[in-house]
C-alpha positions as YAML, in Angstrom:
chain: A
units: angstrom
residues:
- id: 1
  name: MET
  ca: [26.80, -25.07, -51.94]
- id: 2
  name: THR
  ca: [28.84, -23.09, -54.43]
- id: 3
  name: ARG
  ca: [27.10, -20.66, -56.71]
- id: 4
  name: PRO
  ca: [27.46, -21.47, -60.43]
- id: 5
  name: ALA
  ca: [26.85, -19.09, -63.27]
- id: 6
  name: LEU
  ca: [23.27, -17.93, -63.53]
- id: 7
  name: ALA
  ca: [21.11, -19.14, -66.39]
- id: 8
  name: VAL
  ca: [18.43, -17.07, -68.07]
- id: 9
  name: VAL
  ca: [15.80, -18.80, -70.17]
- id: 10
  name: LEU
  ca: [12.86, -17.19, -71.97]
- id: 11
  name: VAL
  ca: [9.83, -19.28, -72.85]
- id: 12
  name: LEU
  ca: [6.66, -18.08, -74.57]
- id: 13
  name: ILE
  ca: [3.73, -20.48, -74.60]
- id: 14
  name: ALA
  ca: [0.30, -19.54, -75.91]
- id: 15
  name: GLY
  ca: [-1.54, -22.29, -74.11]
- id: 16
  name: ALA
  ca: [-4.73, -20.73, -72.88]
- id: 17
  name: LEU
  ca: [-7.08, -22.85, -70.86]
- id: 18
  name: PRO
  ca: [-10.50, -21.24, -71.34]
- id: 19
  name: PRO
  ca: [-12.52, -20.93, -68.16]
- id: 20
  name: ALA
  ca: [-15.68, -22.92, -67.78]
- id: 21
  name: GLY
  ca: [-18.87, -20.90, -67.92]
- id: 22
  name: ALA
  ca: [-21.55, -19.41, -70.08]
- id: 23
  name: GLU
  ca: [-20.99, -17.49, -73.30]
- id: 24
  name: PRO
  ca: [-20.21, -13.75, -73.03]
- id: 25
  name: TRP
  ca: [-23.75, -12.95, -74.24]
- id: 26
  name: SER
  ca: [-25.42, -15.11, -71.61]
- id: 27
  name: GLY
  ca: [-28.10, -13.13, -69.80]
- id: 28
  name: ILE
  ca: [-28.60, -10.57, -72.61]
- id: 29
  name: GLU
  ca: [-32.09, -10.66, -74.09]
- id: 30
  name: VAL
  ca: [-32.93, -11.13, -77.77]
- id: 31
  name: GLY
  ca: [-33.41, -7.72, -79.42]
- id: 32
  name: GLU
  ca: [-31.10, -5.90, -76.99]
- id: 33
  name: SER
  ca: [-28.44, -3.62, -78.47]
- id: 34
  name: VAL
  ca: [-24.88, -4.75, -77.73]
- id: 35
  name: TRP
  ca: [-21.23, -4.20, -78.63]
- id: 36
  name: VAL
  ca: [-19.05, -7.24, -79.37]
- id: 37
  name: ALA
  ca: [-15.24, -7.47, -79.20]
- id: 38
  name: THR
  ca: [-13.67, -10.18, -81.37]
- id: 39
  name: VAL
  ca: [-10.30, -11.93, -81.27]
- id: 40
  name: ASP
  ca: [-9.10, -10.06, -84.36]
- id: 41
  name: GLY
  ca: [-9.59, -6.67, -82.68]
- id: 42
  name: ARG
  ca: [-12.91, -5.68, -84.28]
- id: 43
  name: THR
  ca: [-15.84, -4.14, -82.41]
- id: 44
  name: LEU
  ca: [-19.29, -5.05, -83.75]
- id: 45
  name: ARG
  ca: [-22.60, -3.40, -82.86]
- id: 46
  name: GLY
  ca: [-26.16, -4.55, -83.35]
- id: 47
  name: GLU
  ca: [-29.13, -6.27, -81.77]
- id: 48
  name: ILE
  ca: [-29.11, -9.86, -80.53]
- id: 49
  name: ASP
  ca: [-30.86, -11.90, -83.23]
- id: 50
  name: PRO
  ca: [-33.22, -14.79, -82.31]
- id: 51
  name: ARG
  ca: [-30.97, -17.18, -84.27]
- id: 52
  name: THR
  ca: [-28.25, -16.81, -81.60]
- id: 53
  name: THR
  ca: [-27.20, -20.12, -79.99]
- id: 54
  name: ASN
  ca: [-24.51, -21.28, -77.57]
- id: 55
  name: GLN
  ca: [-22.19, -21.83, -80.55]
- id: 56
  name: GLU
  ca: [-22.94, -18.72, -82.63]
- id: 57
  name: LEU
  ca: [-23.75, -15.08, -81.93]
- id: 58
  name: TRP
  ca: [-26.07, -13.46, -84.48]
- id: 59
  name: LEU
  ca: [-26.37, -9.67, -84.70]
- id: 60
  name: ALA
  ca: [-28.98, -7.74, -86.69]
- id: 61
  name: VAL
  ca: [-28.76, -4.12, -87.86]
- id: 62
  name: THR
  ca: [-31.68, -2.30, -89.51]
- id: 63
  name: ARG
  ca: [-31.05, 0.71, -91.74]
- id: 64
  name: ALA
  ca: [-33.66, 2.41, -93.96]
- id: 65
  name: GLY
  ca: [-36.01, -0.53, -93.61]
- id: 66
  name: VAL
  ca: [-33.36, -3.11, -94.57]
- id: 67
  name: THR
  ca: [-32.13, -5.61, -91.96]
- id: 68
  name: LEU
  ca: [-28.62, -7.04, -92.23]
- id: 69
  name: ALA
  ca: [-27.52, -9.99, -90.10]
- id: 70
  name: SER
  ca: [-24.05, -11.23, -89.20]
- id: 71
  name: ARG
  ca: [-22.90, -14.49, -87.60]
- id: 72
  name: THR
  ca: [-19.85, -14.82, -85.32]
- id: 73
  name: PRO
  ca: [-18.67, -18.18, -83.88]
- id: 74
  name: ALA
  ca: [-18.47, -18.29, -80.09]
- id: 75
  name: ALA
  ca: [-14.72, -19.03, -80.24]
- id: 76
  name: HIS
  ca: [-14.15, -15.66, -81.96]
- id: 77
  name: VAL
  ca: [-15.98, -13.60, -79.32]
- id: 78
  name: VAL
  ca: [-13.89, -12.00, -76.56]
- id: 79
  name: ALA
  ca: [-16.49, -9.87, -74.78]
- id: 80
  name: VAL
  ca: [-20.08, -8.66, -75.14]
- id: 81
  name: GLY
  ca: [-21.69, -5.67, -73.46]
- id: 82
  name: ALA
  ca: [-25.09, -4.05, -73.55]
- id: 83
  name: ILE
  ca: [-25.40, -0.55, -75.02]
- id: 84
  name: SER
  ca: [-27.62, 1.19, -72.50]
- id: 85
  name: PRO
  ca: [-29.75, 4.17, -73.54]
- id: 86
  name: ILE
  ca: [-29.12, 7.44, -71.69]
- id: 87
  name: GLU
  ca: [-32.06, 9.75, -70.99]
- id: 88
  name: LEU
  ca: [-31.30, 13.38, -71.79]
- id: 89
  name: PRO
  ca: [-33.30, 16.48, -70.85]
- id: 90
  name: PRO
  ca: [-35.69, 17.76, -73.53]
- id: 91
  name: ALA
  ca: [-33.95, 20.10, -75.98]
- id: 92
  name: GLY
  ca: [-36.27, 22.47, -77.85]
- id: 93
  name: ASP
  ca: [-39.15, 20.01, -77.73]
- id: 94
  name: PRO
  ca: [-42.33, 21.84, -76.65]
- id: 95
  name: ALA
  ca: [-44.04, 18.52, -76.05]
- id: 96
  name: GLY
  ca: [-41.39, 17.60, -73.52]
- id: 97
  name: GLY
  ca: [-40.35, 14.51, -75.47]
- id: 98
  name: VAL
  ca: [-37.55, 12.26, -74.24]
- id: 99
  name: VAL
  ca: [-34.41, 11.80, -76.29]
- id: 100
  name: PHE
  ca: [-32.41, 8.57, -76.12]
- id: 101
  name: VAL
  ca: [-28.85, 8.14, -77.34]
- id: 102
  name: ALA
  ca: [-26.66, 5.04, -77.36]
- id: 103
  name: ALA
  ca: [-23.79, 5.05, -74.90]
- id: 104
  name: PRO
  ca: [-20.42, 4.59, -76.64]
- id: 105
  name: ALA
  ca: [-19.06, 1.08, -76.40]
- id: 106
  name: PRO
  ca: [-16.04, 0.82, -74.09]
- id: 107
  name: THR
  ca: [-12.75, -0.01, -75.73]
- id: 108
  name: PRO
  ca: [-12.17, -3.71, -74.99]
- id: 109
  name: ARG
  ca: [-8.88, -4.76, -73.45]
- id: 110
  name: PRO
  ca: [-6.78, -6.89, -75.83]
- id: 111
  name: PRO
  ca: [-7.27, -10.58, -75.06]
- id: 112
  name: VAL
  ca: [-4.47, -12.40, -73.26]
- id: 113
  name: ALA
  ca: [-2.91, -15.07, -75.47]
- id: 114
  name: ALA
  ca: [0.38, -16.09, -73.83]
- id: 115
  name: LEU
  ca: [2.61, -15.99, -70.77]
- id: 116
  name: GLN
  ca: [6.21, -14.81, -70.98]
- id: 117
  name: ALA
  ca: [8.51, -15.99, -68.18]
- id: 118
  name: ILE
  ca: [12.16, -15.10, -67.50]
- id: 119
  name: ALA
  ca: [14.01, -16.74, -64.59]
- id: 120
  name: GLN
  ca: [17.49, -17.00, -63.09]
- id: 121
  name: ALA
  ca: [19.02, -18.28, -59.86]
- id: 122
  name: ALA
  ca: [19.34, -15.51, -57.28]
- id: 123
  name: ASN
  ca: [21.11, -14.66, -54.02]
- id: 124
  name: TRP
  ca: [19.21, -12.22, -51.81]
- id: 125
  name: ASP
  ca: [21.45, -12.20, -48.73]
- id: 126
  name: ALA
  ca: [25.14, -11.95, -47.89]
- id: 127
  name: ASP
  ca: [26.13, -15.62, -48.12]
- id: 128
  name: ALA
  ca: [27.38, -17.46, -51.19]
- id: 129
  name: GLY
  ca: [24.47, -19.87, -51.60]
- id: 130
  name: VAL
  ca: [21.54, -19.67, -53.98]
- id: 131
  name: ASP
  ca: [18.43, -18.43, -52.14]
- id: 132
  name: GLY
  ca: [15.87, -18.99, -54.86]
- id: 133
  name: VAL
  ca: [14.81, -18.00, -58.35]
- id: 134
  name: GLN
  ca: [14.22, -14.45, -59.55]
- id: 135
  name: LEU
  ca: [11.17, -14.67, -61.81]
- id: 136
  name: TYR
  ca: [9.71, -12.10, -64.20]
- id: 137
  name: VAL
  ca: [6.28, -12.78, -65.70]
- id: 138
  name: GLN
  ca: [4.29, -10.85, -68.27]
- id: 139
  name: LEU
  ca: [0.98, -11.61, -69.99]
- id: 140
  name: ARG
  ca: [0.89, -10.83, -73.73]
- id: 141
  name: ASP
  ca: [-1.68, -10.63, -76.50]
- id: 142
  name: ILE
  ca: [-1.62, -12.54, -79.78]
- id: 143
  name: ALA
  ca: [0.65, -9.88, -81.33]
- id: 144
  name: GLY
  ca: [3.18, -10.17, -78.49]
- id: 145
  name: ASN
  ca: [2.27, -6.88, -76.82]
- id: 146
  name: PRO
  ca: [2.08, -6.70, -72.99]
- id: 147
  name: VAL
  ca: [-1.43, -6.85, -71.51]
- id: 148
  name: PRO
  ca: [-1.71, -5.14, -68.09]
- id: 149
  name: VAL
  ca: [-3.84, -7.55, -66.06]
- id: 150
  name: ALA
  ca: [-3.80, -8.87, -62.51]
- id: 151
  name: ALA
  ca: [-3.14, -12.58, -62.08]
- id: 152
  name: THR
  ca: [-2.34, -15.32, -59.60]
- id: 153
  name: ILE
  ca: [1.04, -16.96, -60.23]
- id: 154
  name: ASN
  ca: [1.59, -20.61, -59.23]
- id: 155
  name: THR
  ca: [5.04, -22.16, -59.56]
- id: 156
  name: GLU
  ca: [6.53, -25.64, -59.29]
- id: 157
  name: LEU
  ca: [10.30, -25.80, -58.81]
- id: 158
  name: HIS
  ca: [11.44, -29.29, -59.83]
- id: 159
  name: LEU
  ca: [14.90, -29.88, -58.32]
- id: 160
  name: TYR
  ca: [17.41, -32.30, -59.85]
- id: 161
  name: GLY
  ca: [20.85, -33.49, -58.79]
- id: 162
  name: PHE
  ca: [23.54, -35.81, -60.13]
- id: 163
  name: GLY
  ca: [23.75, -39.23, -58.54]
- id: 164
  name: ARG
  ca: [26.05, -42.14, -59.20]
- id: 165
  name: HIS
  ca: [27.77, -42.21, -62.57]
- id: 166
  name: GLY
  ca: [26.70, -38.60, -63.11]
- id: 167
  name: ARG
  ca: [23.10, -39.47, -63.87]
- id: 168
  name: SER
  ca: [20.45, -36.81, -63.33]
- id: 169
  name: GLN
  ca: [18.01, -37.69, -60.55]
- id: 170
  name: PRO
  ca: [14.95, -35.86, -59.20]
- id: 171
  name: VAL
  ca: [15.32, -34.47, -55.69]
- id: 172
  name: GLU
  ca: [11.94, -32.92, -54.85]
- id: 173
  name: VAL
  ca: [9.26, -30.49, -56.05]
- id: 174
  name: GLN
  ca: [8.73, -27.17, -54.24]
- id: 175
  name: ARG
  ca: [5.51, -25.20, -54.83]
- id: 176
  name: TRP
  ca: [4.94, -21.49, -54.33]
- id: 177
  name: SER
  ca: [2.16, -18.98, -55.14]
- id: 178
  name: GLY
  ca: [2.01, -15.20, -55.49]
- id: 179
  name: ARG
  ca: [0.04, -12.43, -57.17]
- id: 180
  name: ILE
  ca: [0.83, -9.68, -59.65]
- id: 181
  name: ALA
  ca: [-1.09, -6.44, -60.11]
- id: 182
  name: ALA
  ca: [-2.05, -4.85, -63.41]
- id: 183
  name: ASP
  ca: [0.62, -2.48, -64.76]
- id: 184
  name: SER
  ca: [3.25, -3.86, -62.36]
- id: 185
  name: GLY
  ca: [6.90, -4.42, -63.24]
- id: 186
  name: ASP
  ca: [9.19, -3.08, -65.97]
- id: 187
  name: PHE
  ca: [9.90, -4.14, -69.56]
- id: 188
  name: ARG
  ca: [10.70, -7.66, -68.31]
- id: 189
  name: GLY
  ca: [7.39, -7.99, -66.47]
- id: 190
  name: ALA
  ca: [6.35, -8.25, -62.83]
- id: 191
  name: ALA
  ca: [9.15, -9.39, -60.50]
- id: 192
  name: LEU
  ca: [8.63, -12.31, -58.12]
- id: 193
  name: GLN
  ca: [11.02, -14.07, -55.75]
- id: 194
  name: VAL
  ca: [10.51, -17.84, -55.73]
- id: 195
  name: PRO
  ca: [12.29, -19.19, -52.61]
- id: 196
  name: LEU
  ca: [14.50, -22.28, -52.61]
- id: 197
  name: ARG
  ca: [13.72, -24.13, -49.38]
- id: 198
  name: PRO
  ca: [16.21, -26.50, -47.72]
- id: 199
  name: VAL
  ca: [16.00, -30.08, -48.98]
- id: 200
  name: ASP
  ca: [16.27, -33.33, -47.08]
- id: 201
  name: PRO
  ca: [19.88, -33.55, -45.81]
- id: 202
  name: ASP
  ca: [19.99, -37.21, -46.85]
- id: 203
  name: ALA
  ca: [19.05, -36.35, -50.45]
- id: 204
  name: ILE
  ca: [21.55, -35.50, -53.16]
- id: 205
  name: ALA
  ca: [22.33, -31.80, -53.52]
- id: 206
  name: PRO
  ca: [20.25, -29.99, -56.16]
- id: 207
  name: ALA
  ca: [22.33, -28.94, -59.16]
- id: 208
  name: TYR
  ca: [19.66, -27.48, -61.42]
- id: 209
  name: ALA
  ca: [15.92, -26.87, -61.54]
- id: 210
  name: VAL
  ca: [13.03, -26.91, -63.98]
- id: 211
  name: LEU
  ca: [10.54, -24.14, -63.22]
- id: 212
  name: LYS
  ca: [6.90, -24.52, -64.25]
- id: 213
  name: VAL
  ca: [4.85, -21.32, -64.11]
- id: 214
  name: ARG
  ca: [1.08, -20.92, -64.39]
- id: 215
  name: ALA
  ca: [-0.67, -17.53, -64.54]
- id: 216
  name: ILE
  ca: [-4.39, -17.55, -63.73]
- id: 217
  name: VAL
  ca: [-6.20, -14.46, -65.05]
- id: 218
  name: PRO
  ca: [-9.69, -14.04, -63.53]
- id: 219
  name: GLY
  ca: [-12.41, -14.35, -66.14]
- id: 220
  name: VAL
  ca: [-9.93, -15.26, -68.90]
- id: 221
  name: GLY
  ca: [-8.11, -18.53, -68.18]
- id: 222
  name: ALA
  ca: [-4.76, -20.08, -67.29]
- id: 223
  name: PHE
  ca: [-1.48, -19.72, -69.18]
- id: 224
  name: ASP
  ca: [1.62, -21.89, -68.74]
- id: 225
  name: ALA
  ca: [5.34, -21.47, -69.29]
- id: 226
  name: VAL
  ca: [8.30, -23.76, -68.54]
- id: 227
  name: ILE
  ca: [11.93, -22.75, -67.94]
- id: 228
  name: PRO
  ca: [13.74, -26.04, -68.60]
- id: 229
  name: ALA
  ca: [17.16, -25.58, -66.95]
- id: 230
  name: ILE
  ca: [18.18, -23.16, -64.18]
- id: 231
  name: ALA
  ca: [21.65, -23.83, -62.78]
- id: 232
  name: LEU
  ca: [21.79, -23.79, -58.98]
...
């Protein structure tokens, strides 16, 4: 098999598949102090209000005897965490009173919104044939900035050849899985080698491939990208 020119295709698809499960505030009691991270980057603080439902999160804040309430739709909530009180030693209190302070809310990690995938045919040994596809993947937020998260990467390499009269025909589908660590890779993303396995000798020779990539981020969801034409 001769080695044609390599093709590089970049696809960005923001197709999140939200994981099944309870709302981020599930298990937190009414009246408990929490911090809330929203999709637009805000961090809210307050107490869980009794009006909270599966569809809406209500927070209440009381200042100088006045209670203010806010409502946030479940789709706009990224994460919720309890603000735990910290017990400090008495400071200048002859009665030995206990002082409580609110722990600072952790800075939430930007939510993943899309998968960027770059791929090209590759040769990893000394012969002239194509050995597989060099793949670079990177998770990004809604603003297009890289988000350093670990993920499982599943790929489907759809092989096509040219049959009689030059018509494109499917050859076979080859599946492969790997993992990426948080903060791995360079500006292109984490590097993965997707192998091209030998096909049935009676089948037509593969000429190009369509690569489908799915990144599964634990606790977040699945994100898809498709590279439509990789010359082999």
